[in-house]
C-alpha positions in Angstrom: 0.0 -0.4 -0.3 1.2 2.8 -1.0 2.2 5.9 1.4 -1.2 8.3 0.3 -3.4 4.9 1.0 -2.0 4.4 4.3 -2.7 8.1 4.9 -5.9 7.9 3.6 -6.5 4.5 5.6 -5.5 6.1 9.3 -7.6 9.3 8.5 -11.2 9.9 9.4 -13.8 10.8 7.2 -14.1 15.1 7.8 -18.3 14.8 8.9 -16.5 13.5 11.4 -14.2 15.6 12.4 -16.0 18.6 12.0 -19.3 16.5 14.4 -16.4 15.7 16.7 -15.8 19.5 17.1 -19.0 20.5 17.4 -20.6 18.3 20.4 -16.2 19.4 22.1 -16.9 23.4 21.3 -21.1 23.1 22.5 -20.2 21.3 25.3 -17.6 23.9 26.2 -20.1 26.7 25.9 -23.0 25.2 27.8 -20.8 23.9 30.5 -18.3 26.4 31.3 -19.1 29.8 28.9 -22.6 29.8 29.6 -22.6 29.7 33.8 -19.1 31.3 33.9 -21.1 34.5 31.7 -24.6 33.8 34.5 -22.7 34.4 37.1 -21.8 38.1 36.1 -24.6 38.9 34.7 -26.5 37.9 37.3 -23.5 39.1 39.3 -25.4 42.6 37.7 -28.2 42.5 36.9 -28.8 45.7 39.6 -26.4 47.5 38.3 -22.8 48.2 39.2 -23.2 50.7 41.9 -24.7 47.5 43.8 -22.2 44.9 43.1 -20.0 47.3 44.7 -21.3 47.2 47.6 -21.8 43.5 48.1 -18.0 42.9 47.2 -17.0 46.3 49.8 -19.1 45.0 52.3 -16.6 44.4 55.5 -17.2 40.0 55.9 -16.8 39.6 52.1 -13.9 41.7 52.4 -12.9 39.7 55.1 -14.0 36.1 53.4 -12.0 37.6 50.3 -9.1 38.1 52.6 -9.0 35.4 54.4 -9.4 32.5 50.8 -6.2 34.4 49.6 -4.7 34.3 53.3 -5.1 29.9 53.2 -4.1 30.6 49.7 -0.6 31.6 50.5 0.0 29.4 54.0 -0.4 26.4 51.9 2.0 26.5 48.8 5.1 26.8 50.7 3.7 23.3 52.0 3.2 22.4 48.8 6.6 23.5 47.1 8.5 21.7 49.9 6.3 18.2 49.7 5.8 18.1 46.6 10.0 18.7 45.4 10.8 16.2 48.1 8.2 13.4 48.1 9.3 13.9 44.0 12.6 13.6 44.4 12.5 10.2 46.4 10.3 8.9 44.3 12.2 9.6 41.2 15.9 9.9 42.4 16.1 6.8 44.5 14.4 3.6 45.3 13.9 2.2 48.5 11.3 -0.3 50.7 7.5 1.8 51.1 7.9 3.9 47.9 4.9 2.1 46.3 2.6 3.6 50.3 4.4 6.7 49.8 2.6 7.2 46.2 -0.1 5.5 47.2 -0.7 8.1 50.4 0.2 11.1 47.8 -2.9 10.2 45.7 -5.6 9.4 48.8 -6.5 13.6 48.7 -7.8 12.1 45.0 -9.7 9.4 46.6 -11.1 10.9 50.3 -14.3 12.9 49.9 -13.1 16.1 51.5 -16.2 16.7 54.0 -14.5 13.5 55.5 -11.4 15.3 55.8 -13.0 17.7 57.7 -14.5 15.6 59.4 -11.5 13.3 60.5 -9.6 16.6 62.0 -12.6 17.5 63.4 -12.7 14.0 65.3 -8.8 14.6 66.3 -8.6 17.8 67.2 -12.3 18.9 67.9 -13.5 19.7 71.4 -14.3 15.9 71.8 -11.2 15.1 70.2 -7.6 12.6 70.7 -6.6 16.2 71.2 -9.1 18.6 72.3 -9.0 18.8 76.6 -5.0 19.7 75.9 -5.3 21.8 73.8 -8.2 22.8 75.5 -6.2 23.0 78.8 -4.1 24.7 77.1 -5.7 27.5 75.2 -4.7 27.3 71.3 -8.1 27.2 69.3 -7.3 25.4 66.5 -10.6 23.9 64.9 -13.8 26.4 64.0 -10.6 28.9 64.0 -8.1 29.5 61.3 -5.0 26.9 61.9 -7.8 24.2 61.1 -9.2 25.8 57.8 -5.2 25.6 56.8 -4.4 22.5 58.1 -7.7 21.0 55.5 -6.7 23.1 52.4 -3.2 21.2 52.7 -4.3 18.2 53.2 -6.4 18.1 50.0 -3.9 20.5 47.8 -0.9 18.3 48.9 -0.4 15.8 45.8 -0.9 18.5 42.8 2.7 19.2 42.9 4.4 16.1 43.6 1.9 14.3 41.3 3.2 16.7 38.3 7.1 15.9 39.5 7.2 12.7 40.2 6.7 12.0 35.6 8.9 14.5 35.4 12.1 13.8 37.3 11.3 10.3 36.3 11.4 11.3 32.9 15.0 12.9 33.0 17.0 10.8 35.2 19.7 11.4 37.7 22.5 11.4 35.6 22.7 15.2 35.8 22.7 15.9 39.2 25.5 12.5 38.9 27.4 14.1 36.7 28.0 17.8 38.8 28.6 15.6 41.3 31.3 14.5 40.4 32.3 17.2 39.2 32.7 18.7 43.0 28.8 20.7 43.2 27.6 20.5 46.7 24.0 18.9 47.0 22.7 22.7 47.5 24.9 23.5 44.4 23.5 21.3 42.5 20.1 21.4 43.4 19.8 25.2 42.4 22.4 25.0 39.1 20.8 21.7 38.2 17.7 19.7 38.9 15.2 23.4 39.4 15.8 24.4 36.5 14.7 20.9 34.6 11.4 20.8 36.9 10.8 24.8 37.3 7.6 24.7 35.1 6.6 21.3 36.3 6.9 23.0 38.8 4.8 26.0 38.5 2.7 24.4 37.1 2.0 22.5 39.7 2.0 25.5 42.2 -0.8 27.0 39.8 -3.1 24.0 40.2 -2.6 23.6 43.6 -3.3 27.7 44.3 -6.9 27.2 42.3 -8.0 24.4 44.5 -7.0 25.8 47.5 -8.7 28.7 46.4 -12.8 26.7 45.6 -12.1 24.3 48.5 -15.3 23.9 50.0 -16.2 20.6 51.9 -13.1 20.3 54.1 -13.2 23.4 55.2 -16.8 23.9 55.7 -16.5 21.5 58.3 -13.8 22.6 60.9 -14.1 26.5 60.4 -17.4 26.8 62.0 -19.0 29.4 59.7 -17.8 32.5 61.2 -19.0 35.4 60.4 -15.7 38.2 59.1 -13.7 35.3 61.2 -13.6 31.8 59.6 -15.5 32.5 55.8 -13.6 32.3 52.7 -14.8 33.2 49.9 -16.9 29.7 48.6 -18.7 29.3 52.4 -19.6 32.7 51.6 -21.0 32.5 48.8 -23.3 29.6 50.1 -24.1 31.6 53.2 -25.3 34.6 51.0 -27.4 33.0 48.6 -29.1 30.5 51.1 -30.5 33.6 52.3 -31.6 34.9 49.2 -29.2 37.4 48.5 -29.1 36.2 45.0 -26.6 40.1 44.1 -23.9 39.1 47.3 -24.1 35.7 46.3 -23.5 36.4 42.4 -20.5 39.6 43.1 -18.9 37.2 45.8 -18.7 33.9 42.8 -17.6 36.0 40.5 -14.5 36.9 42.3 -13.8 33.0 42.6 -14.8 33.0 38.1 -11.8 35.2 38.0 -9.2 34.4 39.8 -10.2 30.7 38.0 -9.7 32.7 35.0 -6.5 34.3 36.3 -6.0 30.2 36.6 -6.4 29.4 33.5 -5.2 31.9 31.4 -1.3 30.9 33.7 -2.2 27.1 33.6 -2.1 27.2 29.6 1.0 29.8 29.3 3.4 27.4 31.5 1.6 25.0 29.0 2.4 27.0 26.4 6.4 27.0 27.6 6.3 23.3 28.4 5.1 22.9 25.0 8.0 24.9 23.4 11.2 23.7 26.1 10.2 20.8 25.0 9.6 21.1 20.6 13.4 22.6 21.0 15.2 19.9 23.2 13.2 17.3 20.8 15.3 20.1 17.6 18.4 19.6 19.6 18.5 15.9 20.2 17.2 14.8 16.9 21.0 14.4 14.0 21.0 16.2 11.0 20.6 15.0 7.9 23.1 14.6 5.2 
């Protein structure tokens, strides 16, 4: 069979390509673009002054600030754990490696509400450490520490899961070469490992940050829903909606939607840079034909 015949045999009909493209675009429109548009339309339904007043409300500003604060607090831990776990799994063989990989995937398999209940049973008033914490006047549950802890648990796999396959594909030849040339461990990490994983690391951070800002189930259990203190932005949206304050609820939801769009744009840029560097590397490694 000729090359042209093989290409025709492996190519789908034109109508099928257009049908699949139409279905994909229709899915994106009805399940992504249309809901986002509805959020902004409902948020501005009463006019710009009502939208501005809803976001300038002290409880709304507190919810926005708390959401950003929690995201900033959990990201350093996610980065440190993700790099350490990926380094250990990709570069070394040790007993319990499979167990560690399974534990990293645990937050994906457990419901966030269950996670919140578990930490409530540990740090709550009737929990394992509850009496000791109360005796020392240390407040974990229904306060900022519990929100940070459950958000950390929910988001810690993202960075590690992005870095593990990347580090496994890169191997450890460059690190071993750097060590053999006299580089210290920190120099090897800063000059060899970190440049090789920087885009994968940034990609994992973006995903973890998006999940941290939008987490609802686990935070709802341990926060106590204290207005102006422990309500994150998703919890604030729920409270306003249950109170039939549609403008305030959709105004707060529009902030989450804007944060999601920013995250999506950052994710797309990082993916583009990763593809570009991969193509450049493949081109440089391809031998030139005489």
